[in-house]
Every structure is written in C-alpha cells, then in structure tokens.
C-alpha positions as CSV (number, residue, x, y, z in Angstrom):
1,X,0.0,0.0,0.0
2,X,1.1,3.5,-0.6
3,X,2.5,5.5,2.3
4,X,0.1,7.8,4.0
5,X,0.8,10.9,6.1
6,X,-1.7,11.5,8.9
7,X,-3.7,14.5,7.9
8,X,-3.5,16.7,11.0
9,X,0.2,16.2,11.7
10,X,1.1,16.6,8.0
11,X,-1.1,19.6,7.5
12,X,0.5,21.4,10.4
13,X,4.0,20.6,9.1
14,X,3.2,21.6,5.5
15,X,1.5,24.8,6.6
16,X,4.6,25.8,8.4
17,X,6.8,25.4,5.3
18,X,7.2,27.6,2.3
19,X,5.3,26.2,-0.7
20,X,7.3,23.5,-2.4
21,X,8.9,24.5,-5.7
22,X,10.4,21.1,-6.5
23,X,10.4,21.3,-10.3
24,X,10.8,25.0,-10.6
25,X,14.0,25.7,-8.8
26,X,15.7,22.3,-8.4
27,X,16.3,22.8,-4.7
28,X,13.6,20.4,-3.5
29,X,13.0,16.9,-4.9
30,X,9.7,16.1,-3.2
31,X,6.2,16.7,-4.4
32,X,3.3,16.7,-1.9
33,X,0.0,15.4,-3.4
34,X,-3.4,15.3,-1.7
35,X,-5.3,12.0,-1.9
36,X,-8.8,10.7,-0.8
37,X,-8.7,7.7,1.4
38,X,-11.0,4.6,1.2
39,X,-11.2,4.6,-2.6
40,X,-9.6,1.5,-4.3
41,X,-8.5,3.4,-7.4
42,X,-6.4,5.7,-5.2
43,X,-3.9,2.9,-4.8
44,X,-3.4,2.4,-8.5
45,X,-3.2,6.2,-9.2
46,X,-0.6,6.7,-6.5
47,X,1.6,3.8,-7.8
48,X,1.4,5.1,-11.4
49,X,2.2,8.7,-10.4
50,X,5.1,7.6,-8.1
51,X,6.7,6.0,-11.2
52,X,6.0,9.1,-13.3
53,X,7.5,11.5,-10.8
54,X,10.5,9.2,-10.3
55,X,11.3,9.4,-14.0
56,X,11.4,13.2,-13.5
57,X,13.7,12.9,-10.5
58,X,11.1,13.6,-8.0
59,X,9.8,11.8,-4.9
60,X,6.0,11.9,-4.5
61,X,4.6,12.1,-0.9
62,X,0.9,11.8,-0.2
63,X,-1.4,13.5,2.2
64,X,-4.8,12.0,3.1
65,X,-7.4,14.8,3.3
66,X,-11.2,15.3,2.9
67,X,-12.0,15.8,-0.8
68,X,-12.8,19.5,-1.0
69,X,-10.1,20.4,1.6
70,X,-7.6,18.6,-0.6
71,X,-8.6,20.6,-3.6
72,X,-8.3,23.9,-1.6
73,X,-4.9,23.0,-0.3
74,X,-3.7,22.2,-3.8
75,X,-5.3,25.3,-5.2
76,X,-3.8,27.7,-2.6
77,X,-0.4,26.2,-2.9
78,X,-0.2,24.5,0.5
79,X,0.2,21.3,-1.4
80,X,1.8,20.7,-4.9
81,X,-1.2,19.0,-6.4
82,X,-4.3,16.8,-6.2
83,X,-4.3,13.1,-7.1
84,X,-7.1,13.0,-9.6
85,X,-10.4,14.7,-10.5
86,X,-12.8,15.0,-13.4
87,X,-12.0,17.6,-16.0
88,X,-14.6,20.1,-15.0
89,X,-12.8,20.7,-11.7
90,X,-10.4,23.0,-13.5
91,X,-13.1,25.7,-14.0
92,X,-13.7,25.8,-10.2
93,X,-10.1,25.9,-9.1
94,X,-8.2,28.4,-11.3
95,X,-4.8,27.8,-9.6
96,X,-4.8,24.1,-10.6
97,X,-3.2,23.0,-13.9
98,X,-4.4,19.8,-15.5
99,X,-1.9,17.2,-16.6
100,X,-3.2,16.8,-20.1
101,X,-3.2,13.0,-20.3
102,X,-5.9,10.9,-18.6
103,X,-4.6,9.2,-15.5
104,X,-7.5,6.8,-15.2
105,X,-10.9,6.1,-16.8
106,X,-14.1,4.8,-15.3
107,X,-17.9,4.7,-15.1
108,X,-20.5,5.6,-12.5
109,X,-22.9,2.8,-11.8
110,X,-26.4,2.7,-10.2
111,X,-26.9,0.1,-7.5
112,X,-30.5,-0.8,-6.5
113,X,-32.2,-3.4,-4.2
114,X,-34.5,-4.8,-6.9
115,X,-32.9,-8.1,-8.1
116,X,-34.6,-7.9,-11.4
117,X,-33.9,-4.3,-12.3
118,X,-32.3,-3.4,-15.6
119,X,-32.9,0.3,-15.6
120,X,-33.0,3.2,-13.2
121,X,-36.0,3.5,-10.8
122,X,-38.8,5.8,-12.0
123,X,-39.2,8.9,-9.9
124,X,-42.5,9.5,-8.2
125,X,-43.9,12.7,-6.8
126,X,-40.7,13.2,-4.9
127,X,-37.1,13.1,-6.3
128,X,-35.3,9.8,-5.9
129,X,-33.1,9.6,-2.9
130,X,-29.6,8.5,-3.9
131,X,-26.5,7.7,-1.7
132,X,-23.3,9.3,-2.9
133,X,-19.8,9.4,-1.4
134,X,-19.0,12.9,-0.2
135,X,-16.2,14.4,-2.3
136,X,-16.7,12.1,-5.3
137,X,-17.6,15.0,-7.5
138,X,-18.8,13.0,-10.5
139,X,-21.4,11.3,-8.4
140,X,-22.5,14.5,-6.7
141,X,-22.9,16.3,-10.0
142,X,-24.7,13.4,-11.7
143,X,-27.2,13.1,-8.9
144,X,-28.1,16.8,-9.2
145,X,-28.2,16.7,-13.0
146,X,-30.7,13.8,-12.9
147,X,-32.9,15.7,-10.4
148,X,-32.2,13.3,-7.5
149,X,-31.9,14.1,-3.9
150,X,-28.3,13.2,-2.9
151,X,-27.6,11.8,0.6
152,X,-23.9,12.3,1.3
153,X,-21.9,9.7,3.1
154,X,-18.4,9.5,4.5
155,X,-17.7,6.0,3.4
156,X,-18.9,3.2,1.1
157,X,-20.0,1.3,4.1
158,X,-22.4,4.1,5.0
159,X,-23.7,4.0,1.4
160,X,-24.3,0.3,1.8
161,X,-26.2,0.8,5.0
162,X,-28.5,3.5,3.6
163,X,-29.4,1.2,0.6
164,X,-29.8,-1.8,2.8
165,X,-32.1,0.0,5.2
166,X,-34.3,1.5,2.5
167,X,-33.2,5.1,3.2
168,X,-32.4,5.6,-0.4
169,X,-33.7,4.2,-3.7
170,X,-30.2,3.7,-5.2
171,X,-26.5,4.4,-4.8
172,X,-24.1,5.8,-7.3
173,X,-20.7,4.0,-7.1
174,X,-17.8,4.3,-9.4
175,X,-15.8,1.6,-11.1
176,X,-12.4,2.9,-12.2
177,X,-10.2,0.6,-14.3
178,X,-12.0,-2.4,-12.8
179,X,-11.3,-1.1,-9.3
180,X,-14.5,-0.6,-7.3
181,X,-16.0,-1.2,-3.8
182,X,-18.7,-3.2,-5.7
183,X,-16.2,-6.1,-6.0
184,X,-16.7,-6.8,-2.3
185,X,-19.1,-9.6,-1.4
186,X,-21.0,-7.2,0.9
187,X,-22.6,-5.7,-2.3
188,X,-23.8,-9.0,-3.7
189,X,-27.2,-8.6,-2.2
190,X,-27.9,-5.6,-4.5
191,X,-28.2,-5.3,-8.3
192,X,-25.7,-3.2,-10.2
193,X,-27.3,-1.9,-13.4
194,X,-25.5,-3.1,-16.5
195,X,-24.8,0.2,-18.2
196,X,-23.0,3.0,-16.5
197,X,-24.9,6.2,-15.8
198,X,-22.0,8.1,-17.1
199,X,-18.4,7.4,-18.2
200,X,-15.6,9.7,-17.2
201,X,-11.8,10.4,-17.3
202,X,-9.7,11.4,-14.3
203,X,-6.8,13.8,-14.6
204,X,-4.0,14.6,-12.3
205,X,-3.7,18.3,-11.2
206,X,-0.8,20.3,-10.0
207,X,-0.6,23.9,-8.7
208,X,-0.1,26.3,-11.5
209,X,3.4,27.2,-10.3
210,X,4.3,23.7,-11.6
211,X,3.1,24.4,-15.2
212,X,6.2,23.1,-16.8
213,X,6.0,19.9,-14.6
214,X,2.4,19.3,-15.9
215,X,3.6,19.2,-19.5
216,X,6.4,16.8,-18.6
217,X,4.1,14.5,-16.6
218,X,1.7,14.3,-19.6
219,X,4.6,13.0,-21.7
220,X,5.7,10.5,-19.1
221,X,2.2,9.2,-18.5
222,X,1.8,8.5,-22.2
223,X,5.2,6.7,-22.1
224,X,4.1,4.5,-19.2
225,X,0.9,3.5,-21.0
226,X,2.8,2.6,-24.2
227,X,5.4,0.6,-22.3
228,X,2.7,-1.4,-20.5
229,X,3.7,-0.1,-17.1
230,X,0.2,1.2,-16.4
231,X,-1.3,-2.2,-17.3
232,X,1.2,-4.0,-15.0
233,X,0.2,-1.6,-12.1
234,X,-3.5,-2.2,-12.8
235,X,-3.2,-5.9,-12.8
236,X,-1.2,-5.9,-9.5
237,X,-3.7,-3.6,-7.9
238,X,-6.6,-5.7,-9.1
239,X,-5.0,-8.9,-7.7
240,X,-4.8,-7.2,-4.3
241,X,-8.4,-6.1,-4.5
242,X,-9.5,-9.7,-5.2
243,X,-7.4,-10.9,-2.3
244,X,-9.0,-8.3,-0.1
245,X,-5.6,-6.7,0.7
246,X,-7.0,-3.2,1.5
C-alpha cells in the first residue's frame, strides 16, 4: 500500500513550510499530493504517479485529506497537487493546472435493491433519494443533473447501510479501471445496473506554479501506457483487490 501521512500532523507541518517548488528551482526533490482515502482506485493512481514522478527525478509524498479540503490546499499552494479529478474541476479551481493526459478512466454505476432491475428506478412525486460518497464530484454532479436528492456519506460502508435500510432508492458507485467497492461480497445482495450512468476520465492536477511539470508529466504518463507499465500496475492492484488486501 502507498505511504500515508496522517492529515492533522502533516497539514501542520506543511502549513509551516514555504510552498514546495520542486520542479521549478531544483532545490527540493519532493512533491506533496493530496489523496482521498477509502477509494480503491487511489492505490493504482498513487503507484502510477510515483513512477511518473520518479522518472522526472522527484519523490511523491501523499497527504490523506477530505476531498474538498484537498482541492483547496492544492489550489492555494499549501500542497503541490491533487491526485485526480474529473475535467470540470479546472473551472472551479483556477490555480490548478491539468496534466493533459488521462490518469484513469471509469464509469459511474447505479446500485439498487430490486434483483430484477435493468434500468434506473422511475421517480414518483418526490425526487429519488440517492447515496453518494462525499467528495466524489462526478457522483454528486450526476445526482443533481438527474434531479435526484443526494444523501452524502463519509464511506462506502455508509452508502451500503443506507441502501440496505431503504433510506435511499439507489446508490451511485464508481468503477475505475476495474477497481470498485462493488467487488466486495458485501454488495452482492444488491443489483448493479449493467450500463454506467456516465463514463468519465480522471486527470492529475498540480498547482499552477508547476506548469512546466504538468507538461512533462503528460509526456511521461503517455510513455508509461505505451510501455505497459500502467497495465502492470493495474493488474497488480486488481489482484490485491480480489485478495481483499486493502
């Protein structure tokens, strides 16, 4: 598993330092990246980016933080970047620069209790209630776009409980490169609808002071895909997910 820095201690330490300028001035060889915990695809993304940064002579360190706080810390320069987001995030955080090569790709799937369901539930007089993981912006945005009432949770276990207890009609859960909480046996009692509600790409973001680094990372990520390194990392991470090594 990738190394994790406890949020409170690390945040205090990082806040006391001048913003890192690893690639810009050559005096610092570490990059601090915010990550969301409890998401299986985080492991694959961290491993892939660790290799990419290593090829550029940089060591990547991670900081576990709540989703929107992570974005703010990357945007205001307290951290060097954010692990991954959907493309529309760039419009909301002007100090973040997109690494212009997709890091990961995925789909958002609807999960329901009805064992025979093939399509989304029909709304009644009231909007459908849907469980979404707080900070998973693609799920939050999709729920609103479809006119649903999102119930935000802090973990996938909470989403499971809301669906099991009938507090929501469905849950929106992502599958990214085959990595998903839905592979756990705990979700077998529910039905995952066969077609994704939406497909999406996830991009790595760095603070705008690392604009040159963003261009180099895009080149390296393309190399890693061509060389099969990304596939190797995906397969290794999938094996760990199957083995329950989380």
